[in-house]
Each structure stands twice: as C-alpha cells, then as structure tokens.
Backbone atoms as SQL, in Angstrom:
CREATE TABLE atoms (id INTEGER PRIMARY KEY, chain TEXT, resi INTEGER, resn TEXT, atom TEXT, x REAL, y REAL, z REAL);
INSERT INTO atoms VALUES
  (1, 'A', 1, 'MET', 'N', 66.652, 41.617, -17.056),
  (2, 'A', 1, 'MET', 'CA', 67.055, 41.236, -15.712),
  (3, 'A', 1, 'MET', 'C', 68.583, 41.231, -15.640),
  (4, 'A', 2, 'ASP', 'N', 69.089, 41.582, -14.479),
  (5, 'A', 2, 'ASP', 'CA', 70.516, 41.678, -14.288),
  (6, 'A', 2, 'ASP', 'C', 71.003, 40.485, -13.472),
  (7, 'A', 3, 'PHE', 'N', 71.685, 39.549, -14.134),
  (8, 'A', 3, 'PHE', 'CA', 72.221, 38.361, -13.476),
  (9, 'A', 3, 'PHE', 'C', 73.744, 38.431, -13.480),
  (10, 'A', 4, 'PRO', 'N', 74.388, 37.793, -12.510),
  (11, 'A', 4, 'PRO', 'CA', 75.856, 37.763, -12.494),
  (12, 'A', 4, 'PRO', 'C', 76.425, 37.147, -13.774),
  (13, 'A', 5, 'GLN', 'N', 77.663, 37.488, -14.051),
  (14, 'A', 5, 'GLN', 'CA', 78.350, 36.988, -15.246),
  (15, 'A', 5, 'GLN', 'C', 79.029, 35.658, -14.924),
  (16, 'A', 6, 'ASP', 'N', 78.205, 34.606, -14.828),
  (17, 'A', 6, 'ASP', 'CA', 78.721, 33.253, -14.635),
  (18, 'A', 6, 'ASP', 'C', 77.778, 32.285, -15.326),
  (19, 'A', 7, 'ALA', 'N', 78.047, 30.995, -15.214),
  (20, 'A', 7, 'ALA', 'CA', 77.245, 29.993, -15.927),
  (21, 'A', 7, 'ALA', 'C', 75.775, 30.032, -15.518),
  (22, 'A', 8, 'ASP', 'N', 75.500, 30.226, -14.234),
  (23, 'A', 8, 'ASP', 'CA', 74.105, 30.287, -13.787),
  (24, 'A', 8, 'ASP', 'C', 73.412, 31.524, -14.341),
  (25, 'A', 9, 'GLY', 'N', 74.092, 32.654, -14.288),
  (26, 'A', 9, 'GLY', 'CA', 73.535, 33.884, -14.855),
  (27, 'A', 9, 'GLY', 'C', 73.308, 33.761, -16.350),
  (28, 'A', 10, 'ASP', 'N', 74.258, 33.122, -17.053),
  (29, 'A', 10, 'ASP', 'CA', 74.110, 32.922, -18.499),
  (30, 'A', 10, 'ASP', 'C', 72.871, 32.078, -18.816),
  (31, 'A', 11, 'SER', 'N', 72.660, 31.012, -18.050),
  (32, 'A', 11, 'SER', 'CA', 71.499, 30.152, -18.278),
  (33, 'A', 11, 'SER', 'C', 70.193, 30.886, -18.010),
  (34, 'A', 12, 'LEU', 'N', 70.175, 31.716, -16.979),
  (35, 'A', 12, 'LEU', 'CA', 68.973, 32.496, -16.682),
  (36, 'A', 12, 'LEU', 'C', 68.696, 33.517, -17.789),
  (37, 'A', 13, 'ARG', 'N', 69.750, 34.150, -18.309),
  (38, 'A', 13, 'ARG', 'CA', 69.565, 35.087, -19.419),
  (39, 'A', 13, 'ARG', 'C', 68.999, 34.372, -20.647),
  (40, 'A', 14, 'LEU', 'N', 69.451, 33.151, -20.899),
  (41, 'A', 14, 'LEU', 'CA', 68.917, 32.376, -22.023),
  (42, 'A', 14, 'LEU', 'C', 67.420, 32.107, -21.844),
  (43, 'A', 15, 'ALA', 'N', 67.020, 31.782, -20.604),
  (44, 'A', 15, 'ALA', 'CA', 65.601, 31.534, -20.334),
  (45, 'A', 15, 'ALA', 'C', 64.777, 32.797, -20.583),
  (46, 'A', 16, 'VAL', 'N', 65.290, 33.944, -20.151),
  (47, 'A', 16, 'VAL', 'CA', 64.596, 35.217, -20.380),
  (48, 'A', 16, 'VAL', 'C', 64.516, 35.499, -21.876),
  (49, 'A', 17, 'ASP', 'N', 65.632, 35.341, -22.581),
  (50, 'A', 17, 'ASP', 'CA', 65.675, 35.603, -24.023),
  (51, 'A', 17, 'ASP', 'C', 64.737, 34.692, -24.808),
  (52, 'A', 18, 'ALA', 'N', 64.473, 33.500, -24.257),
  (53, 'A', 18, 'ALA', 'CA', 63.573, 32.548, -24.919),
  (54, 'A', 18, 'ALA', 'C', 62.105, 32.847, -24.624),
  (55, 'A', 19, 'GLY', 'N', 61.840, 33.888, -23.830),
  (56, 'A', 19, 'GLY', 'CA', 60.467, 34.289, -23.561),
  (57, 'A', 19, 'GLY', 'C', 59.878, 33.752, -22.273),
  (58, 'A', 20, 'SER', 'N', 60.702, 33.224, -21.388),
  (59, 'A', 20, 'SER', 'CA', 60.188, 32.698, -20.118),
  (60, 'A', 20, 'SER', 'C', 59.727, 33.821, -19.213),
  (61, 'A', 21, 'ASP', 'N', 58.672, 33.545, -18.470),
  (62, 'A', 21, 'ASP', 'CA', 58.155, 34.451, -17.452),
  (63, 'A', 21, 'ASP', 'C', 58.842, 34.094, -16.144),
  (64, 'A', 22, 'MET', 'N', 59.788, 34.903, -15.711),
  (65, 'A', 22, 'MET', 'CA', 60.587, 34.592, -14.539),
  (66, 'A', 22, 'MET', 'C', 59.814, 34.734, -13.227),
  (67, 'A', 23, 'THR', 'N', 58.567, 35.178, -13.286),
  (68, 'A', 23, 'THR', 'CA', 57.743, 35.260, -12.086),
  (69, 'A', 23, 'THR', 'C', 56.919, 33.992, -11.888),
  (70, 'A', 24, 'ARG', 'N', 57.003, 33.060, -12.840),
  (71, 'A', 24, 'ARG', 'CA', 56.275, 31.792, -12.753),
  (72, 'A', 24, 'ARG', 'C', 57.256, 30.623, -12.668),
  (73, 'A', 25, 'PRO', 'N', 56.892, 29.568, -11.952),
  (74, 'A', 25, 'PRO', 'CA', 57.774, 28.397, -11.872),
  (75, 'A', 25, 'PRO', 'C', 58.002, 27.777, -13.251),
  (76, 'A', 26, 'MET', 'N', 59.115, 27.091, -13.366),
  (77, 'A', 26, 'MET', 'CA', 59.423, 26.324, -14.573),
  (78, 'A', 26, 'MET', 'C', 60.165, 25.063, -14.141),
  (79, 'A', 27, 'VAL', 'N', 60.171, 24.068, -14.999),
  (80, 'A', 27, 'VAL', 'CA', 60.903, 22.837, -14.696),
  (81, 'A', 27, 'VAL', 'C', 62.379, 23.083, -14.965),
  (82, 'A', 28, 'ILE', 'N', 63.177, 22.790, -13.966),
  (83, 'A', 28, 'ILE', 'CA', 64.631, 22.900, -14.080),
  (84, 'A', 28, 'ILE', 'C', 65.210, 21.507, -13.886),
  (85, 'A', 29, 'ASP', 'N', 66.115, 21.125, -14.782),
  (86, 'A', 29, 'ASP', 'CA', 66.776, 19.829, -14.723),
  (87, 'A', 29, 'ASP', 'C', 68.206, 20.021, -14.236),
  (88, 'A', 30, 'PHE', 'N', 68.464, 19.607, -12.995),
  (89, 'A', 30, 'PHE', 'CA', 69.813, 19.644, -12.441),
  (90, 'A', 30, 'PHE', 'C', 70.495, 18.324, -12.801),
  (91, 'A', 31, 'THR', 'N', 71.763, 18.384, -13.162),
  (92, 'A', 31, 'THR', 'CA', 72.515, 17.192, -13.531),
  (93, 'A', 31, 'THR', 'C', 73.541, 16.893, -12.452),
  (94, 'A', 32, 'ILE', 'N', 73.504, 15.648, -11.974),
  (95, 'A', 32, 'ILE', 'CA', 74.450, 15.197, -10.964),
  (96, 'A', 32, 'ILE', 'C', 75.298, 14.090, -11.584),
  (97, 'A', 33, 'SER', 'N', 76.591, 14.183, -11.397),
  (98, 'A', 33, 'SER', 'CA', 77.521, 13.170, -11.871),
  (99, 'A', 33, 'SER', 'C', 77.806, 12.208, -10.725),
  (100, 'A', 34, 'ALA', 'N', 77.812, 10.899, -11.029),
  (101, 'A', 34, 'ALA', 'CA', 78.106, 9.876, -10.032),
  (102, 'A', 34, 'ALA', 'C', 79.220, 8.964, -10.565),
  (103, 'A', 35, 'PRO', 'N', 80.039, 8.418, -9.678),
  (104, 'A', 35, 'PRO', 'CA', 81.186, 7.628, -10.127),
  (105, 'A', 35, 'PRO', 'C', 80.857, 6.247, -10.684),
  (106, 'A', 36, 'ASN', 'N', 79.676, 5.719, -10.340),
  (107, 'A', 36, 'ASN', 'CA', 79.308, 4.379, -10.810),
  (108, 'A', 36, 'ASN', 'C', 77.800, 4.182, -10.690),
  (109, 'A', 37, 'GLU', 'N', 77.315, 3.059, -11.203),
  (110, 'A', 37, 'GLU', 'CA', 75.872, 2.810, -11.212),
  (111, 'A', 37, 'GLU', 'C', 75.303, 2.698, -9.807),
  (112, 'A', 38, 'SER', 'N', 76.014, 2.043, -8.920),
  (113, 'A', 38, 'SER', 'CA', 75.524, 1.882, -7.549),
  (114, 'A', 38, 'SER', 'C', 75.323, 3.246, -6.878),
  (115, 'A', 39, 'ALA', 'N', 76.304, 4.122, -7.002),
  (116, 'A', 39, 'ALA', 'CA', 76.184, 5.464, -6.432),
  (117, 'A', 39, 'ALA', 'C', 75.058, 6.234, -7.108),
  (118, 'A', 40, 'ALA', 'N', 74.917, 6.075, -8.424),
  (119, 'A', 40, 'ALA', 'CA', 73.855, 6.767, -9.155),
  (120, 'A', 40, 'ALA', 'C', 72.478, 6.364, -8.640),
  (121, 'A', 41, 'ARG', 'N', 72.302, 5.084, -8.368),
  (122, 'A', 41, 'ARG', 'CA', 70.996, 4.613, -7.862),
  (123, 'A', 41, 'ARG', 'C', 70.728, 5.146, -6.453),
  (124, 'A', 42, 'ILE', 'N', 71.748, 5.164, -5.614),
  (125, 'A', 42, 'ILE', 'CA', 71.589, 5.720, -4.265),
  (126, 'A', 42, 'ILE', 'C', 71.234, 7.201, -4.353),
  (127, 'A', 43, 'ILE', 'N', 71.959, 7.933, -5.190),
  (128, 'A', 43, 'ILE', 'CA', 71.713, 9.371, -5.356),
  (129, 'A', 43, 'ILE', 'C', 70.316, 9.629, -5.901),
  (130, 'A', 44, 'ALA', 'N', 69.884, 8.814, -6.875),
  (131, 'A', 44, 'ALA', 'CA', 68.532, 8.975, -7.425),
  (132, 'A', 44, 'ALA', 'C', 67.485, 8.810, -6.329),
  (133, 'A', 45, 'ASN', 'N', 67.669, 7.839, -5.451),
  (134, 'A', 45, 'ASN', 'CA', 66.729, 7.648, -4.339),
  (135, 'A', 45, 'ASN', 'C', 66.756, 8.840, -3.381),
  (136, 'A', 46, 'LEU', 'N', 67.944, 9.370, -3.121),
  (137, 'A', 46, 'LEU', 'CA', 68.057, 10.526, -2.229),
  (138, 'A', 46, 'LEU', 'C', 67.336, 11.745, -2.795),
  (139, 'A', 47, 'VAL', 'N', 67.580, 12.047, -4.060),
  (140, 'A', 47, 'VAL', 'CA', 66.956, 13.252, -4.622),
  (141, 'A', 47, 'VAL', 'C', 65.453, 13.058, -4.799),
  (142, 'A', 48, 'GLU', 'N', 65.032, 11.819, -5.043),
  (143, 'A', 48, 'GLU', 'CA', 63.592, 11.561, -5.131),
  (144, 'A', 48, 'GLU', 'C', 62.924, 11.813, -3.786),
  (145, 'A', 49, 'SER', 'N', 63.590, 11.434, -2.696),
  (146, 'A', 49, 'SER', 'CA', 63.026, 11.668, -1.363),
  (147, 'A', 49, 'SER', 'C', 62.959, 13.159, -1.036),
  (148, 'A', 50, 'GLN', 'N', 63.698, 13.986, -1.793),
  (149, 'A', 50, 'GLN', 'CA', 63.692, 15.438, -1.614),
  (150, 'A', 50, 'GLN', 'C', 62.717, 16.137, -2.558),
  (151, 'A', 51, 'GLY', 'N', 61.919, 15.348, -3.305),
  (152, 'A', 51, 'GLY', 'CA', 60.896, 15.939, -4.149),
  (153, 'A', 51, 'GLY', 'C', 61.260, 16.081, -5.613),
  (154, 'A', 52, 'SER', 'N', 62.390, 15.533, -6.017),
  (155, 'A', 52, 'SER', 'CA', 62.805, 15.600, -7.416),
  (156, 'A', 52, 'SER', 'C', 62.291, 14.380, -8.170),
  (157, 'A', 53, 'ASP', 'N', 62.272, 14.488, -9.480),
  (158, 'A', 53, 'ASP', 'CA', 61.886, 13.372, -10.347),
  (159, 'A', 53, 'ASP', 'C', 63.141, 12.936, -11.113),
  (160, 'A', 54, 'PRO', 'N', 63.941, 11.991, -10.553),
  (161, 'A', 54, 'PRO', 'CA', 65.232, 11.661, -11.158),
  (162, 'A', 54, 'PRO', 'C', 65.148, 10.635, -12.281),
  (163, 'A', 55, 'SER', 'N', 66.124, 10.710, -13.175),
  (164, 'A', 55, 'SER', 'CA', 66.366, 9.651, -14.160),
  (165, 'A', 55, 'SER', 'C', 67.875, 9.457, -14.225),
  (166, 'A', 56, 'ILE', 'N', 68.288, 8.224, -14.525),
  (167, 'A', 56, 'ILE', 'CA', 69.700, 7.852, -14.516),
  (168, 'A', 56, 'ILE', 'C', 70.149, 7.529, -15.935),
  (169, 'A', 57, 'SER', 'N', 71.397, 7.925, -16.260),
  (170, 'A', 57, 'SER', 'CA', 71.947, 7.643, -17.573),
  (171, 'A', 57, 'SER', 'C', 73.433, 7.307, -17.456),
  (172, 'A', 58, 'ASP', 'N', 73.854, 6.282, -18.177),
  (173, 'A', 58, 'ASP', 'CA', 75.262, 5.906, -18.266),
  (174, 'A', 58, 'ASP', 'C', 75.918, 6.794, -19.315),
  (175, 'A', 59, 'ASP', 'N', 77.152, 7.189, -19.093),
  (176, 'A', 59, 'ASP', 'CA', 77.826, 8.032, -20.081),
  (177, 'A', 59, 'ASP', 'C', 78.195, 7.271, -21.352),
  (178, 'A', 60, 'GLY', 'N', 78.012, 5.934, -21.337),
  (179, 'A', 60, 'GLY', 'CA', 78.267, 5.127, -22.521),
  (180, 'A', 60, 'GLY', 'C', 79.715, 4.729, -22.708),
  (181, 'A', 61, 'ARG', 'N', 80.582, 5.176, -21.846),
  (182, 'A', 61, 'ARG', 'CA', 82.004, 4.856, -21.971),
  (183, 'A', 61, 'ARG', 'C', 82.528, 4.104, -20.750),
  (184, 'A', 62, 'GLY', 'N', 81.624, 3.594, -19.926),
  (185, 'A', 62, 'GLY', 'CA', 82.038, 2.853, -18.751),
  (186, 'A', 62, 'GLY', 'C', 82.588, 3.717, -17.627),
  (187, 'A', 63, 'GLY', 'N', 82.353, 5.001, -17.689),
  (188, 'A', 63, 'GLY', 'CA', 82.852, 5.916, -16.656),
  (189, 'A', 63, 'GLY', 'C', 81.742, 6.371, -15.752),
  (190, 'A', 64, 'THR', 'N', 81.567, 7.666, -15.686),
  (191, 'A', 64, 'THR', 'CA', 80.584, 8.239, -14.768),
  (192, 'A', 64, 'THR', 'C', 79.156, 8.019, -15.244),
  (193, 'A', 65, 'TRP', 'N', 78.269, 8.182, -14.312),
  (194, 'A', 65, 'TRP', 'CA', 76.837, 8.113, -14.569),
  (195, 'A', 65, 'TRP', 'C', 76.246, 9.476, -14.265),
  (196, 'A', 66, 'SER', 'N', 75.128, 9.786, -14.899),
  (197, 'A', 66, 'SER', 'CA', 74.447, 11.055, -14.665),
  (198, 'A', 66, 'SER', 'C', 73.059, 10.810, -14.114),
  (199, 'A', 67, 'ILE', 'N', 72.674, 11.640, -13.178),
  (200, 'A', 67, 'ILE', 'CA', 71.320, 11.627, -12.629),
  (201, 'A', 67, 'ILE', 'C', 70.724, 12.988, -12.971),
  (202, 'A', 68, 'PHE', 'N', 69.613, 12.968, -13.685),
  (203, 'A', 68, 'PHE', 'CA', 68.916, 14.198, -14.061),
  (204, 'A', 68, 'PHE', 'C', 67.771, 14.380, -13.082),
  (205, 'A', 69, 'CYS', 'N', 67.749, 15.497, -12.403),
  (206, 'A', 69, 'CYS', 'CA', 66.779, 15.766, -11.351),
  (207, 'A', 69, 'CYS', 'C', 65.867, 16.900, -11.792),
  (208, 'A', 70, 'SER', 'N', 64.653, 16.565, -12.148),
  (209, 'A', 70, 'SER', 'CA', 63.694, 17.570, -12.597),
  (210, 'A', 70, 'SER', 'C', 62.878, 18.076, -11.419),
  (211, 'A', 71, 'MET', 'N', 62.765, 19.405, -11.341),
  (212, 'A', 71, 'MET', 'CA', 61.923, 19.998, -10.304),
  (213, 'A', 71, 'MET', 'C', 61.357, 21.316, -10.804),
  (214, 'A', 72, 'SER', 'N', 60.157, 21.604, -10.351),
  (215, 'A', 72, 'SER', 'CA', 59.511, 22.858, -10.709),
  (216, 'A', 72, 'SER', 'C', 59.837, 23.878, -9.630),
  (217, 'A', 73, 'MET', 'N', 60.338, 25.035, -10.078),
  (218, 'A', 73, 'MET', 'CA', 60.698, 26.086, -9.127),
  (219, 'A', 73, 'MET', 'C', 60.805, 27.416, -9.850),
  (220, 'A', 74, 'LEU', 'N', 60.816, 28.498, -9.092),
  (221, 'A', 74, 'LEU', 'CA', 61.112, 29.799, -9.675),
  (222, 'A', 74, 'LEU', 'C', 62.592, 29.814, -10.045),
  (223, 'A', 75, 'ALA', 'N', 62.889, 30.281, -11.220),
  (224, 'A', 75, 'ALA', 'CA', 64.273, 30.313, -11.688),
  (225, 'A', 75, 'ALA', 'C', 64.908, 31.645, -11.308),
  (226, 'A', 76, 'THR', 'N', 65.278, 31.755, -10.044),
  (227, 'A', 76, 'THR', 'CA', 66.008, 32.931, -9.582),
  (228, 'A', 76, 'THR', 'C', 67.478, 32.546, -9.443),
  (229, 'A', 77, 'TYR', 'N', 68.346, 33.521, -9.534),
  (230, 'A', 77, 'TYR', 'CA', 69.769, 33.236, -9.394),
  (231, 'A', 77, 'TYR', 'C', 70.061, 32.598, -8.032),
  (232, 'A', 78, 'ASP', 'N', 69.582, 33.244, -6.975),
  (233, 'A', 78, 'ASP', 'CA', 69.833, 32.713, -5.633),
  (234, 'A', 78, 'ASP', 'C', 69.223, 31.326, -5.465),
  (235, 'A', 79, 'GLY', 'N', 68.060, 31.115, -6.062),
  (236, 'A', 79, 'GLY', 'CA', 67.380, 29.828, -5.948),
  (237, 'A', 79, 'GLY', 'C', 68.147, 28.688, -6.600),
  (238, 'A', 80, 'VAL', 'N', 68.644, 28.901, -7.817),
  (239, 'A', 80, 'VAL', 'CA', 69.364, 27.813, -8.490),
  (240, 'A', 80, 'VAL', 'C', 70.733, 27.579, -7.848),
  (241, 'A', 81, 'VAL', 'N', 71.392, 28.643, -7.397),
  (242, 'A', 81, 'VAL', 'CA', 72.682, 28.475, -6.723),
  (243, 'A', 81, 'VAL', 'C', 72.484, 27.710, -5.414),
  (244, 'A', 82, 'GLU', 'N', 71.462, 28.067, -4.657),
  (245, 'A', 82, 'GLU', 'CA', 71.164, 27.380, -3.397),
  (246, 'A', 82, 'GLU', 'C', 70.818, 25.913, -3.640),
  (247, 'A', 83, 'LYS', 'N', 70.015, 25.627, -4.656),
  (248, 'A', 83, 'LYS', 'CA', 69.637, 24.243, -4.953),
  (249, 'A', 83, 'LYS', 'C', 70.869, 23.425, -5.352),
  (250, 'A', 84, 'ARG', 'N', 71.763, 24.007, -6.133),
  (251, 'A', 84, 'ARG', 'CA', 73.004, 23.301, -6.498),
  (252, 'A', 84, 'ARG', 'C', 73.829, 22.991, -5.250),
  (253, 'A', 85, 'MET', 'N', 73.930, 23.945, -4.330),
  (254, 'A', 85, 'MET', 'CA', 74.682, 23.715, -3.093),
  (255, 'A', 85, 'MET', 'C', 74.034, 22.613, -2.259),
  (256, 'A', 86, 'GLN', 'N', 72.695, 22.644, -2.162),
  (257, 'A', 86, 'GLN', 'CA', 71.984, 21.602, -1.413),
  (258, 'A', 86, 'GLN', 'C', 72.219, 20.229, -2.027),
  (259, 'A', 87, 'LEU', 'N', 72.129, 20.153, -3.352),
  (260, 'A', 87, 'LEU', 'CA', 72.359, 18.876, -4.030),
  (261, 'A', 87, 'LEU', 'C', 73.787, 18.386, -3.798),
  (262, 'A', 88, 'ASN', 'N', 74.753, 19.287, -3.886),
  (263, 'A', 88, 'ASN', 'CA', 76.145, 18.894, -3.650),
  (264, 'A', 88, 'ASN', 'C', 76.334, 18.327, -2.245),
  (265, 'A', 89, 'GLN', 'N', 75.737, 18.958, -1.250),
  (266, 'A', 89, 'GLN', 'CA', 75.844, 18.464, 0.122),
  (267, 'A', 89, 'GLN', 'C', 75.187, 17.091, 0.264),
  (268, 'A', 90, 'LEU', 'N', 74.078, 16.895, -0.412),
  (269, 'A', 90, 'LEU', 'CA', 73.337, 15.638, -0.323),
  (270, 'A', 90, 'LEU', 'C', 74.093, 14.485, -0.971),
  (271, 'A', 91, 'VAL', 'N', 74.716, 14.733, -2.125),
  (272, 'A', 91, 'VAL', 'CA', 75.294, 13.641, -2.912),
  (273, 'A', 91, 'VAL', 'C', 76.797, 13.448, -2.724),
  (274, 'A', 92, 'ALA', 'N', 77.488, 14.409, -2.129),
  (275, 'A', 92, 'ALA', 'CA', 78.942, 14.300, -1.947),
  (276, 'A', 92, 'ALA', 'C', 79.369, 13.035, -1.194),
  (277, 'A', 93, 'PRO', 'N', 78.641, 12.608, -0.154),
  (278, 'A', 93, 'PRO', 'CA', 79.057, 11.393, 0.547),
  (279, 'A', 93, 'PRO', 'C', 79.046, 10.138, -0.336),
  (280, 'A', 94, 'HIS', 'N', 78.398, 10.219, -1.500),
  (281, 'A', 94, 'HIS', 'CA', 78.315, 9.079, -2.412),
  (282, 'A', 94, 'HIS', 'C', 79.163, 9.305, -3.666),
  (283, 'A', 95, 'GLY', 'N', 80.057, 10.287, -3.610),
  (284, 'A', 95, 'GLY', 'CA', 80.953, 10.558, -4.719),
  (285, 'A', 95, 'GLY', 'C', 80.327, 11.374, -5.835),
  (286, 'A', 96, 'GLY', 'N', 79.153, 11.955, -5.589),
  (287, 'A', 96, 'GLY', 'CA', 78.464, 12.723, -6.619),
  (288, 'A', 96, 'GLY', 'C', 78.704, 14.214, -6.498),
  (289, 'A', 97, 'HIS', 'N', 78.424, 14.921, -7.581),
  (290, 'A', 97, 'HIS', 'CA', 78.447, 16.384, -7.551),
  (291, 'A', 97, 'HIS', 'C', 77.525, 16.923, -8.643),
  (292, 'A', 98, 'CYS', 'N', 76.964, 18.086, -8.377),
  (293, 'A', 98, 'CYS', 'CA', 76.044, 18.723, -9.316),
  (294, 'A', 98, 'CYS', 'C', 76.863, 19.406, -10.407),
  (295, 'A', 99, 'ASP', 'N', 76.672, 18.954, -11.658),
  (296, 'A', 99, 'ASP', 'CA', 77.412, 19.507, -12.799),
  (297, 'A', 99, 'ASP', 'C', 76.825, 20.807, -13.313),
  (298, 'A', 100, 'GLY', 'N', 75.542, 21.021, -13.081),
  (299, 'A', 100, 'GLY', 'CA', 74.891, 22.205, -13.606),
  (300, 'A', 100, 'GLY', 'C', 73.403, 21.972, -13.768),
  (301, 'A', 101, 'TRP', 'N', 72.777, 22.798, -14.595),
  (302, 'A', 101, 'TRP', 'CA', 71.333, 22.691, -14.781),
  (303, 'A', 101, 'TRP', 'C', 70.953, 23.284, -16.126),
  (304, 'A', 102, 'VAL', 'N', 69.737, 22.946, -16.542),
  (305, 'A', 102, 'VAL', 'CA', 69.185, 23.463, -17.794),
  (306, 'A', 102, 'VAL', 'C', 67.669, 23.541, -17.637),
  (307, 'A', 103, 'THR', 'N', 67.059, 24.401, -18.412),
  (308, 'A', 103, 'THR', 'CA', 65.603, 24.488, -18.443),
  (309, 'A', 103, 'THR', 'C', 65.148, 24.839, -19.852),
  (310, 'A', 104, 'PHE', 'N', 63.975, 24.351, -20.196),
  (311, 'A', 104, 'PHE', 'CA', 63.341, 24.775, -21.440),
  (312, 'A', 104, 'PHE', 'C', 62.472, 25.998, -21.185),
  (313, 'A', 105, 'GLY', 'N', 62.454, 26.451, -19.922),
  (314, 'A', 105, 'GLY', 'CA', 61.705, 27.641, -19.554),
  (315, 'A', 105, 'GLY', 'C', 60.215, 27.372, -19.482),
  (316, 'A', 106, 'ASN', 'N', 59.464, 28.453, -19.511),
  (317, 'A', 106, 'ASN', 'CA', 58.013, 28.342, -19.453),
  (318, 'A', 106, 'ASN', 'C', 57.354, 29.230, -20.500),
  (319, 'A', 107, 'GLY', 'N', 58.125, 29.734, -21.434),
  (320, 'A', 107, 'GLY', 'CA', 57.557, 30.562, -22.498),
  (321, 'A', 107, 'GLY', 'C', 56.557, 29.766, -23.321),
  (322, 'A', 108, 'GLY', 'N', 55.399, 30.320, -23.534),
  (323, 'A', 108, 'GLY', 'CA', 54.389, 29.656, -24.342),
  (324, 'A', 108, 'GLY', 'C', 53.534, 28.661, -23.610),
  (325, 'A', 109, 'THR', 'N', 53.762, 28.453, -22.294),
  (326, 'A', 109, 'THR', 'CA', 52.927, 27.539, -21.535),
  (327, 'A', 109, 'THR', 'C', 51.862, 28.349, -20.804),
  (328, 'A', 110, 'ALA', 'N', 50.776, 27.697, -20.496),
  (329, 'A', 110, 'ALA', 'CA', 49.670, 28.389, -19.824),
  (330, 'A', 110, 'ALA', 'C', 49.376, 27.719, -18.490),
  (331, 'A', 111, 'ASP', 'N', 50.337, 27.788, -17.556),
  (332, 'A', 111, 'ASP', 'CA', 50.155, 27.172, -16.224),
  (333, 'A', 111, 'ASP', 'C', 48.945, 27.735, -15.531);
C-alpha cells in the first residue's frame, strides 16, 4: 500500500508489515494530552460520548495527563487523519490535543 511519508503513513505501513488486513477494522488507540487531571476527566467524558473507550493516565511527573481513546475502525490514511482532526476540535477548548495513535493491528485475529 502506498501511504504518505509522514507519521500516520509510517504507522499504517507498520500495521501492514505486521500482517494486518487493512480491509478489516482494527482497534486504534488515539492519545490525547491534557494539561491537568480535571481537563483529562472532562476530555475522557467527551470522547466516551463519541463512542470511544477512554482511559486516563498521569505522566508521573506532575505535568500533563494522557487520555487513551480506543476505537474500532478501518485504518485508512484519510480515516486516521480525519479522526485526529475531529479529536483535536473536540478537546482543544479544554487544553487538550491529539498526540498521535497506535494499533496492534488485526493480524492473526478471526473477527
């Protein structure tokens, strides 16, 4: 598959190289950074209302917090870029931003 030469394209190439079937949905974990615990909890509620399964984590240094948003979707370049933009629009009013995403793919699963 031919993906752009950027971080999203690199991640998609890794999923393909790991044996993922790009025609089937896979769980993708988007990471959102929040400035504090209060904002992280608000953001987690927002993304949950949008169909994500969020979890919150402190960076351990008293700084930012991370919200991991798991969702099942087709891993297309346009799809992940669009989802990142949607998340950024949703969380920006609370000081959050989407840092990126990761997936373990769907290679070896029998959905």
